[in-house]
C-alpha positions as CSV (number, residue, x, y, z in Angstrom):
1,M,141.6,44.3,-10.7
2,R,141.9,43.9,-7.4
3,I,138.9,45.2,-5.0
4,L,142.5,47.5,-3.3
5,D,144.0,48.3,-6.7
6,R,140.8,50.0,-7.8
7,Y,140.4,51.8,-4.6
8,I,143.9,53.5,-3.9
9,L,143.9,53.7,-8.1
10,T,140.6,56.0,-7.3
11,Q,141.5,57.9,-4.5
12,F,144.9,59.1,-6.3
13,L,143.2,60.4,-9.4
14,K,140.5,62.3,-7.1
15,T,143.3,64.1,-5.6
16,F,145.5,64.0,-8.7
17,L,142.8,66.0,-10.7
18,I,142.0,68.6,-7.7
19,I,145.7,69.5,-7.7
20,S,146.1,69.5,-11.4
21,F,143.0,71.8,-11.7
22,S,144.0,74.0,-8.5
23,L,147.9,74.5,-9.8
24,A,146.3,75.4,-12.8
25,I,144.6,78.0,-11.2
26,I,147.3,79.4,-9.1
27,F,149.4,79.7,-12.2
28,I,147.3,81.4,-14.5
29,I,146.4,84.0,-12.0
30,V,150.4,84.7,-11.2
31,D,150.4,84.8,-15.1
32,V,148.0,87.0,-14.8
33,F,149.0,89.4,-12.5
34,D,152.6,89.3,-14.0
35,R,151.9,90.0,-17.6
36,L,148.2,91.9,-17.8
37,P,149.7,95.1,-17.3
38,R,151.7,95.0,-19.8
39,L,149.6,93.3,-22.4
40,L,146.3,95.9,-21.6
41,R,149.0,99.0,-23.0
42,S,148.6,97.7,-26.7
43,A,144.5,97.8,-25.3
44,P,143.8,94.5,-26.8
45,E,140.3,92.7,-26.9
46,T,139.2,90.9,-24.0
47,E,138.8,87.9,-26.4
48,F,142.3,87.3,-27.5
49,L,143.6,88.2,-23.8
50,V,141.6,85.1,-22.8
51,R,142.9,82.9,-25.3
52,Y,146.4,83.9,-24.3
53,F,146.1,83.2,-21.0
54,L,144.2,79.8,-21.3
55,L,147.0,78.5,-24.0
56,R,149.1,78.6,-21.3
57,I,147.8,75.9,-19.5
58,P,149.5,73.1,-21.8
59,Y,153.0,73.9,-20.8
60,L,152.1,74.8,-17.0
61,F,150.7,71.1,-17.7
62,V,153.7,69.5,-18.5
63,L,155.7,71.7,-16.4
64,T,154.5,71.2,-12.9
65,S,153.3,67.1,-13.8
66,P,156.1,66.2,-11.5
67,V,154.9,68.0,-8.2
68,T,151.5,67.4,-9.4
69,V,152.1,63.5,-9.2
70,L,154.3,63.7,-5.8
71,L,151.4,66.0,-4.0
72,A,149.0,63.3,-5.1
73,G,150.6,60.3,-3.9
74,L,151.7,61.8,-0.8
75,F,148.2,63.2,0.0
76,L,147.0,59.8,-0.8
77,M,149.4,58.0,1.8
78,D,149.0,60.6,4.6
79,M,145.5,59.5,3.9
80,L,146.1,55.9,4.0
81,S,147.9,56.5,7.3
82,K,145.9,58.9,9.0
83,Y,142.7,56.6,9.0
84,N,144.8,53.8,9.7
85,E,144.0,51.7,6.4
86,S,147.5,51.6,5.8
87,I,147.7,49.8,9.0
88,A,144.8,47.4,8.4
89,I,146.6,46.8,4.6
90,R,150.3,46.3,5.8
91,A,148.6,43.5,8.9
92,S,146.6,41.3,6.1
93,G,150.1,40.9,4.4
94,V,150.1,43.3,1.7
95,S,153.8,44.8,1.2
96,I,154.4,48.4,0.9
97,V,155.6,48.2,-2.6
98,R,152.7,46.0,-3.8
99,L,150.2,48.4,-2.1
100,V,151.8,51.7,-4.3
101,T,151.7,49.2,-7.5
102,P,148.9,50.7,-8.8
103,L,150.6,53.8,-8.7
104,F,153.5,52.8,-10.3
105,V,151.2,51.5,-12.8
106,F,149.6,55.1,-13.3
107,G,153.3,56.5,-13.4
108,L,154.1,54.6,-16.7
109,I,151.3,55.1,-18.3
110,Y,151.2,59.6,-17.4
111,T,155.1,59.0,-18.3
112,L,153.7,58.1,-21.9
113,F,151.2,60.7,-22.2
114,I,153.3,63.7,-20.8
115,M,155.4,62.5,-24.0
116,F,153.4,62.6,-26.4
117,F,151.2,65.6,-25.1
118,G,154.3,67.6,-25.0
119,D,155.4,66.2,-28.4
120,F,152.8,66.8,-30.1
121,V,150.0,69.2,-28.3
122,L,152.4,71.6,-26.8
123,P,154.3,73.0,-29.7
124,K,151.1,73.8,-31.7
125,T,149.9,75.5,-28.6
126,E,152.7,77.7,-27.7
127,D,153.0,78.4,-31.6
128,Y,149.5,79.8,-31.6
129,R,149.9,81.8,-28.1
130,E,152.7,83.7,-29.7
131,Y,150.6,84.7,-32.7
132,I,148.0,85.7,-30.7
133,H,150.5,87.7,-28.4
134,R,152.5,89.0,-31.5
135,V,149.4,89.6,-33.9
136,K,146.4,90.0,-31.6
137,I,147.6,91.7,-29.0
138,R,150.4,93.5,-30.1
139,G,149.4,94.6,-33.1
140,Q,152.5,93.0,-35.2
141,E,153.1,91.7,-38.5
142,H,152.6,87.4,-38.4
143,E,156.2,86.1,-39.1
144,D,155.0,82.6,-40.8
145,V,157.4,80.5,-41.1
146,R,156.7,79.2,-44.7
147,M,156.7,83.0,-45.7
148,R,160.1,84.5,-44.7
149,S,162.3,87.0,-46.3
150,N,166.4,87.6,-46.1
151,I,167.1,83.9,-45.0
152,Q,170.8,83.0,-44.7
153,Y,171.1,79.7,-45.0
154,R,174.0,77.1,-44.8
155,G,173.8,73.7,-47.0
156,E,176.0,71.2,-47.8
157,G,179.4,71.2,-49.3
158,N,180.3,74.8,-47.8
159,T,177.7,76.6,-49.8
160,L,175.9,79.8,-48.2
161,Y,172.6,80.5,-49.1
162,N,170.7,83.9,-49.4
163,I,167.3,84.3,-50.0
164,G,165.7,87.8,-50.4
165,F,162.2,85.8,-50.3
166,F,160.7,82.5,-49.6
167,D,157.1,81.5,-50.7
168,G,156.4,78.2,-48.6
169,F,152.8,77.8,-49.9
170,R,154.2,77.9,-53.5
171,N,157.7,76.8,-53.1
172,T,159.3,79.5,-54.8
173,L,162.1,81.9,-54.2
174,R,162.8,84.9,-55.5
175,M,166.6,87.2,-55.3
176,V,168.7,83.9,-54.8
177,D,172.3,84.1,-54.6
178,I,174.2,80.8,-53.7
179,T,177.6,80.8,-52.8
180,T,180.0,78.1,-52.5
181,I,183.1,78.1,-50.5
182,D,186.4,76.6,-50.7
183,P,186.9,74.3,-47.3
184,E,190.5,74.6,-47.6
185,T,191.4,78.5,-48.7
186,F,188.2,79.9,-47.7
187,E,187.9,81.7,-51.1
188,V,185.0,81.9,-53.5
189,V,184.7,79.1,-56.2
190,R,181.4,79.6,-57.4
191,K,178.5,82.5,-57.4
192,L,175.1,82.1,-58.7
193,T,172.6,84.4,-58.6
194,A,168.7,84.2,-60.0
195,S,166.1,86.9,-59.8
196,T,163.4,83.6,-58.8
197,A,163.7,79.8,-58.3
198,S,160.9,77.2,-58.0
199,W,160.5,73.8,-57.0
200,Q,159.6,71.4,-59.7
201,N,159.8,67.3,-59.8
202,D,162.3,67.3,-56.1
203,R,164.3,70.0,-57.6
204,W,165.0,73.7,-57.9
205,V,164.5,75.5,-61.4
206,L,166.4,78.9,-61.3
207,N,165.5,81.5,-63.2
208,N,167.6,84.4,-65.2
209,C,170.6,82.6,-63.7
210,V,174.1,83.8,-64.0
211,I,177.0,81.2,-63.0
212,R,180.6,83.2,-62.0
213,T,183.3,80.5,-61.5
214,F,186.9,82.0,-59.9
215,R,189.8,80.3,-59.2
216,G,192.6,81.9,-56.8
217,G,189.9,84.4,-56.1
218,E,189.9,85.9,-60.0
219,L,186.7,85.4,-62.0
220,I,187.6,83.0,-64.9
221,S,184.1,82.5,-66.8
222,T,180.3,83.4,-66.6
223,E,177.3,82.2,-67.3
224,Y,173.7,83.0,-68.3
225,H,170.9,80.4,-68.4
226,Q,167.1,81.7,-68.5
227,S,166.3,78.7,-66.8
228,I,168.2,75.5,-65.4
229,S,168.8,72.9,-62.9
230,L,171.8,71.7,-60.9
231,D,172.4,68.9,-59.0
232,D,174.4,69.9,-56.5
233,I,171.5,72.2,-55.1
234,N,170.3,69.9,-52.5
235,V,168.1,72.1,-50.5
236,T,164.3,71.5,-49.9
237,P,161.5,73.7,-49.4
238,Q,161.0,72.1,-45.9
239,D,165.1,73.2,-45.0
240,F,164.3,76.9,-45.1
241,V,160.8,76.0,-43.1
242,K,162.8,73.8,-40.6
243,S,165.7,76.8,-40.2
244,A,163.2,79.4,-39.0
245,K,161.5,76.8,-36.2
246,S,163.1,76.7,-32.7
247,P,163.7,73.1,-30.9
248,F,161.1,73.7,-28.4
249,S,158.5,74.0,-31.3
250,M,159.4,71.3,-33.2
251,N,158.1,67.7,-32.2
252,F,160.4,64.8,-31.4
253,F,160.9,63.9,-35.4
254,E,161.0,67.2,-36.8
255,L,164.1,68.2,-34.3
256,R,165.8,64.7,-35.2
257,E,165.4,65.3,-38.9
258,Y,167.0,68.7,-38.1
259,I,169.8,67.9,-36.6
260,N,170.8,65.4,-39.5
261,R,170.4,68.2,-41.3
262,L,173.2,69.9,-39.4
263,Q,175.5,67.3,-38.8
264,R,175.4,66.7,-42.7
265,V,176.1,70.6,-43.7
266,G,178.8,70.3,-40.3
267,E,176.9,72.7,-38.2
268,N,177.0,72.4,-34.2
269,F,174.4,70.6,-33.2
270,N,175.1,69.8,-29.9
271,N,171.9,72.2,-28.2
272,E,169.5,70.6,-30.5
273,L,170.9,66.7,-29.4
274,V,170.1,67.7,-26.0
275,D,166.9,69.2,-26.5
276,L,166.0,65.9,-28.3
277,Y,166.7,64.1,-25.3
278,Y,165.2,65.5,-23.2
279,K,162.0,65.2,-24.9
280,I,162.0,61.9,-24.2
281,S,163.8,62.1,-20.2
282,F,161.8,64.4,-18.3
283,P,158.5,62.6,-18.8
284,F,160.1,60.2,-16.7
285,A,160.4,62.5,-13.8
286,N,156.7,61.5,-14.0
287,F,157.4,58.4,-13.0
288,I,160.6,58.2,-11.1
289,I,159.2,61.0,-8.2
290,L,156.8,58.0,-7.2
291,L,159.9,56.0,-5.9
292,F,159.7,59.2,-3.2
293,C,156.1,58.2,-2.0
294,V,157.1,55.2,-0.7
295,P,159.6,56.1,1.9
296,L,158.0,59.2,2.8
297,A,154.6,57.3,3.3
298,T,156.2,54.8,5.9
299,I,157.5,57.7,7.7
300,S,154.5,59.5,7.9
301,M,152.9,56.4,9.3
302,R,155.4,56.7,12.0
303,S,155.3,60.2,12.5
304,K,152.9,62.8,14.5
305,Y,154.5,65.1,12.0
306,R,152.8,64.7,8.7
307,G,153.0,68.3,7.4
308,M,156.4,67.8,7.6
309,I,156.3,64.9,4.9
310,F,155.0,67.4,2.6
311,L,157.9,69.9,2.6
312,V,160.4,67.2,2.5
313,G,158.2,66.1,-0.9
314,I,158.1,69.6,-2.3
315,L,162.2,70.0,-1.3
316,I,163.0,66.7,-3.2
317,C,160.9,67.2,-5.9
318,F,162.5,70.9,-6.5
319,I,165.9,69.7,-6.0
320,Y,165.0,67.0,-8.9
321,L,164.1,69.5,-11.5
322,T,166.9,71.9,-10.6
323,V,169.2,69.4,-11.2
324,L,167.2,68.4,-14.4
325,R,167.8,72.5,-15.8
326,I,171.6,72.5,-14.2
327,S,172.1,69.4,-16.3
328,Q,170.7,70.2,-19.8
329,S,173.0,73.5,-19.2
330,L,176.1,71.6,-18.4
331,G,175.1,69.7,-21.5
332,Y,174.5,73.1,-23.8
333,N,177.8,73.9,-22.7
334,E,179.7,70.8,-23.8
335,V,180.4,69.6,-20.2
336,L,178.7,66.7,-20.2
337,S,177.9,64.9,-23.1
338,P,174.2,65.5,-24.5
339,L,172.8,61.6,-23.4
340,M,174.3,62.2,-20.2
341,A,173.1,65.7,-19.4
342,A,169.5,64.4,-20.3
343,W,169.5,60.9,-18.5
344,L,172.1,61.4,-15.4
345,P,169.4,63.2,-13.2
346,N,166.7,60.3,-13.8
347,L,169.5,58.3,-13.1
348,I,170.8,59.6,-9.6
349,F,167.0,59.9,-8.8
350,G,166.0,56.8,-9.6
351,L,168.7,55.1,-7.8
352,T,167.8,57.0,-4.9
353,G,164.3,56.1,-5.3
354,V,164.9,52.3,-5.6
355,V,167.3,52.2,-2.3
356,F,164.7,54.1,-0.6
357,V,161.8,52.0,-1.5
358,I,164.1,49.2,-0.4
359,K,164.9,50.0,3.1
360,A,161.1,51.2,3.0
361,E,160.6,47.3,3.0
362,V,162.6,46.3,5.9
């Protein structure tokens, strides 16, 4: 690594860490003042209150990452301009793009880091934070996705599952009611009830099972089986677990598998598909936003009003994040396709940033 690259990257990282720490403190303070009075009504222990607010840091870290990257880049360029270092660097024949190349490398690495951090760490911390809020602070019962009651689930072949209780640790069901509907007439063609069911050798074994068959809305046969396994019951214990999780609490692979399941059973999966694409597209904001440091840095070299540069930078970042959310809403409402909703803001601001960089070199 060249001395200039090492110097630029070192100064950037120092500023980046300071801003990250400062934003985390500010947002936690705001969160405390906003939520603490309501939380204190339940008289929780101080330990759980501290955990509750500290577990908010990963979410704030991901949410504010583009702002942190942009501010760090602007502060760096302003420092180089203030002490005339940028003038000396450019006078030596180094272009602006070459000057900020270490930042682009950092932006790409940081994008990948945010992608994996938001996919594997953030869902776990948010789940644990919700557990502390629900159980330890408010004193409610713990809702474990592996211990659920009153489940209503739609399977393949227009089959409706009503489960009284699901034990995901033992992979057993109680009070099982499975109804199959004719997709053309919407009449019940089969109704299966069982007292219990257990997952054995990759299939459900139903106990005390009664199978009623209907035709034209009339009962034509009734069968009783003390124990039976049917091939057309194609749900797994994991399907009941995942149906209780929100897309936010799933990682990329879990959400993709859940979407495949919804697609097979004919359910609408548009919102989930938008969220899936956003898990990849949002982290790239950390790279794209750096493109705007180059032209803004050039302006700061020529202007006496450096403070305005930071306002413009924050405004651009705010507009960018706003467009991301608007595009996401348009995707949810099927105005835009899920892929377009996730990537259109990146495409627009990415091309705009490239144009600004090219003009800054001229």
